[in-house]
N, C-alpha and C positions, 0 to 999 in steps of 0.2 A: 631477530629482533623485529618488533610491529613499531608502528609510529603512533603513541600516547602522547607526544608533544606537541603536534600543530594544532593550534587552535583555527577551527573551522568558522567561516563566518555563519550565521546562521539567521543573523537581524535581515527584515525583509524577504525571509524563505517561507515557507507554510509551517514553520514551526511553532505551536500552541506555547510553548515553553517563553519565546522570545516576543510573541504577538502580545501574550498579556500583558507588559511591560507598557507597551503604547495603549492598549484597550484599558487599564486601570490608571495609567499615569497621564495619558495625554501626548501629543506630538511634542517633539523636542526632549526625550529622554534616553537618547540613540546611546549616552554614555553609560546607561545602566546595566547591570551584568544580571542574567538570567541565571538563579540558581534554585529555583522552584520545580518544577515538575522534574519527574524521575526518569529522565531519559538521558543519554550520555552526551559529551562533548566530544566524540571521536566518531571518526568513519569507522564501518564495519570492517571485519574481518576481510583481505583481500580474497579469502576462498570462496566468500558469500557472494561479492561482488561478481567473480566470474563467474559463478554459477547464474547471476541472475541476467548479464549480459547475454551468455549462452543462450538462457531461455528466450531471451526478447528477440534474438537473432532466428531462432528456430522453430519456438513452439507455437501453437494455436490457444489463443486464450479463451476458450469456450470452459463449459461447464468441467468440473474437476471432482476425483475422488481422490480419497489417499490410499497412494499405491501400496504395495508390501516393502517398496523401497523405504517409504516415510516410515511405516511401522518399525521396519529393522533397524532404522535410524534412531527413532525414539527409545527402543527397547534396549538400544547398544548403550545410550547415553546414560541411561537410568540405569541400568546394571554397572556400568564402569566409576558412573558418580557417587550412586546411592545405593549400591547392593540390592537394589527391587526388581523384583517382576514386573513387566508391563506386557500383556497380551494385547493382540488388536482388538479383541471383542470386548475388552473393557473400556475402550475408549470412544469417545465422541467429540470430534473436533467442533470449534468457534473460533469466532474472528478476534475474542478476547477473552481474558479471564472474568470481567466484569460482565459481560453479555453472558456469558453461561452462569455466573454466580445467580444474577436476575432470573436466567432460567429456572435453576434450581428451586430458586423460593416461588415461583409460580407454580412449579410442578409440587411441592412438597409442603405448602402454606395456604393458609387462605387468611385474608383479610381479617384481622382481630386477631389474631394468631401473634405470640411475643417470641423474639428473637435476641438471645446473648450475643453481645459485642463487649470488646475490652478496649474503652477507650484509655489514652488518647490512641487514635486508630486512624489506620488511612480513611481520608473522608467519604468515597463511595460506598463503605460500608453502610454507614449511615444514610445515604440517598438511595441505598437499594433496599434497606428496610421499609423505609419511608414511602418510596412508590411503590411498593407491593403491600400498602396498609398493615404493616406490622409495627406493634409495640417494641418499642427497645427497652431490654432490661440491660443495663449497662455495668459489666461487672470489670467497675474501674481498677486498671492497673495500680497496686501498690506503690509508690515512690518514696524510697529512704532518702532524705534532704542530707544526712552525715555522708552515703558513698554513694548517692548518684546512681541507684541501680532501680530496677524494676523487677516485682514477683508478682504472682498471681495468689489473689485473696481467695483461696480454696472455700473456705467458709463462706464468702459471699457468693461464689459461684454456684455451689449446691444449693444454696438459698432460692438463686434465681432459676437453675434450672429444674427445680422441684415447683417450681410456679404451675399452677395447672393447664396455663395459656402457651408454655414455652412450648415450642416444637422444633427449633431450630438454635442451631448455634455456629455462628461464623468466626474462625480462629485463623489468626495472621501467623504463618509460621514461614521463616522468621517474622517477626514483627517490625512493620512499618509503622510510626517512624521510629521507636525506643529501642530499636536494633536488638531486641532480645531473640535469642537462639532456644527455644524451648527445649529443655533436657527431653532424653528418652522418660525419664521417670514422671515428669511434670506431662508430656503427653499422655502416657497410659493413665496416669490419674483423671485427665480431662475425659479421656474416651470411656473410662469406668463411669465417672459419673453421669455422661450424658446416656450409656448405655443403661444403669439404673433408671433413670428418668423417663428414657424412651424418648432422647433427644438427637435428631438427626444432625452430625458432624459434619458442617463443611469448612475443608481447609482451603487457603489461599496458599499456595506453595511456590508464588511466581519468582521471589528470591532466593529459592531454597540450594540455587546451585552456588550461590557465595558462601561458601562453607569454608571455614579456616580451621587449620590442625588443633588450635586451642579451643575451638567453639566448633565442634562437627555436627551438622544439620542431620537432625532425623527428622525422614519424612514419614507420614503415617501408616504408608504403605510397606514401611521395614520394621514395623512392630508385630506382625505376623496376622493371619488370615482373620482370626476372629476380630481383631480392632479394625483391618482395612476395609472389611466387610460392613462395617457400620459408618463410614465415613465416605466422603466424594471429595477426591483431591483435584485442585485447579493449578496446572502447570502451563507454561511456555519457554517458548525460547526467546522470548523479544525483551526482558531485562539482562537477562544471559549476553546476549548479541548484540544489542541495541537494533532491534526489529519491528518495534513498537507499531510504525507506520505501516508494517506489512500483514498484520492483522493475521496472527495465528497462534493458536492455544490447544491445549489439550485436557478435556476434563477425564479423569479415571473413576470409573465404578466398579468395583468388582460383584455387588450385588446386581445381577442381571435383572431382578424384578424393578429396583431401582432405577438401573440404567433405561430400562423399559418405559418407565413413567416419565424419565427426564427425557429421553427423544421424542414422546409423544408429546412435551411440553413445546419441545423445539420446535415440532412440527405444525403447533398449532398457532406458531407466529411466524410460519413461512420457513422453518428450517432453520439450521446453522450451518455455516461453512466456512473454509477460511479461502483467501486469495491465492492464486496460481503460485504468484512470487513468493508469499509465505510458504507455502509448500517447498516449493523449490528453495527457498533460504533455508527453511527448516533442518533438510535435510544436509545440505553442504556445512552449516553450522556444527551440527551434530557429530558429522563423519569427519569432516576435514579440518575444522576450526578450534579444535581444542587448545591447541599451543597457545593461540591468539588471547582463548580465557584466561589463561594461564597467566600470560603476562597480566593481563589486564589485573587479574588481581593483586599482584605485585603492587601495580601503579596505587590501587584502593589503599591498600595497606600503607604504602608510603604518604599519600595524601591525609591520610588519619593520623601518621604520626605529626604532621604540619598543624591539623588542627588541635592535635593534643598541646605542642607547645603552645599553641596560642591561647589555648584558653588557660594553661597553666600561667601563662605571663600577664593574666588580664583579671585583677579582681573583679570580682560580680557575675564572670562567667564559669560556667562549670562543664565541661563535655560528660555527658552520659556515654561512657565506654560502649560502643557498638559489638556486638559477637556476630553480626553477619550483615546482610544488602551492601549495598555503596551507598547509605545515608549515614551522616552523625546527627544528632542530638543536642541541641546547644542550651542549657539551663541560663538564661541571662536575665533571670530575676532579680539575682544580685545587683543587677546595673540602677535597679532603682525607678525604672520608669514608673508613671502611675497606672497603665494599664496596656491592653496588647496593642491596641491601635497606637499610643504614641511609640510603643517599641517598633512597631510596624512603620509607622512614619519617618523614625527616626532612620530605620536601616534604608528607606527608599530616598528619601530626601538628602539627607546627609550623609550616610555612607556611599549610596549610589548602587546598593545591592537589592535585586530582588528575589525574596526566600518564598519558600510555602511557609507560612506565618503558622506556629504553633497551636493556635487558636482554631486553626481549620480542622485541627485532628479531636477537637472536643475540647468543653471548658478546661479540662485538666491539663490542656496544653499552651495554655495562655502563659507568655512571657518565655516561651520557649524558641529556637528556629530550627529548623531541618536545614543541613547543609547538603550538597550533592558530591559527593566525592569521586564521582566520576566524572571528571574533568581534566584536561593538560594540568600539571603541576603549576606553571607560569600563571594561567586562570586562576587557580584556587588561590597563590599568594597575592594575585592582585585583590581579590576579594578580602582576604584578612589586612593586607594595608590599607585596605580602604577602611575597614572597619575600624581599625586602628587609630587612623587619623582622625575620624569622625568621633570616637570616644575621646581622643588627646584632647580636642577642640570644644569637646562639649560645652 
């Protein structure tokens, strides 16, 4: 049994999530609970800590390369968890998924090209497109108001991919923030359309390890070589094991011509690498900490049940049932706030909770709140109790 109940004090640390409260709300708001940035409120697996401590005592922190041990750990994890082959020659390491995505955009697009994204979506997708001079073609996810579910508008997607300016599509699988796990059929359909219109498919799969029995995650690399070779997959141990600060991710490119172009783009900005402790942590995570992660999944499922019960008990709030990730997406539009800013201010000033507001993910997210389920149950209970009290006294 691992410890997923202790609340770790992260105020006045280097945590971006907790510093945002002071940055946005000013001093004197130390009682506000951070539920925004998608990192966990848990200490990492003890196996990872031991490996890092051992490295700190015995290693030399010079320039590193990915060893055979690293690639064996990565390949073993992908084979066990995803039934997917990963060869060392397909992998380029970087310090994070979004730096790798931006590198891919520099390698395969030119300013003035167009890119398809699917809002509401992880907001760095928008930033990446804008920073690389791309026109965004938004294939907005279709939201069913009655069932609180999201689907892909494939007719609109095809029209966007057929645009002569479109060179890339950036897909989030599983989808952050709405929690959809795209089925194998949906992924094949996306890949077929991209192939038809000559669009390169970039797939952020950083949440892919959060696979539940009723909604198994399919990675693009599981769909056969013909599909996998037209995609670039971005993965990392950082969401799975709460290691974002250690800077380690893997870009998987099976087409070696594409990989060469990607690697040249990386060299043109001085190269991409990972931290020494990122390498050490990733090896320990994939080889030794699988049991920790399995217990974490149980905690996330239990926390989701708590949020589900809260939404059921409160008129005006509906849960968009997540199929993956450790995030929940709450539809709060029934509460009657006049706009996204009013909802944000209510949650921060009255409920004393700092969320990633839905509007950050695009106008389609206005009136929604993203809830981080990767926290001790007592912290989540505190958040929901604050929301309940604020709503009752509204």
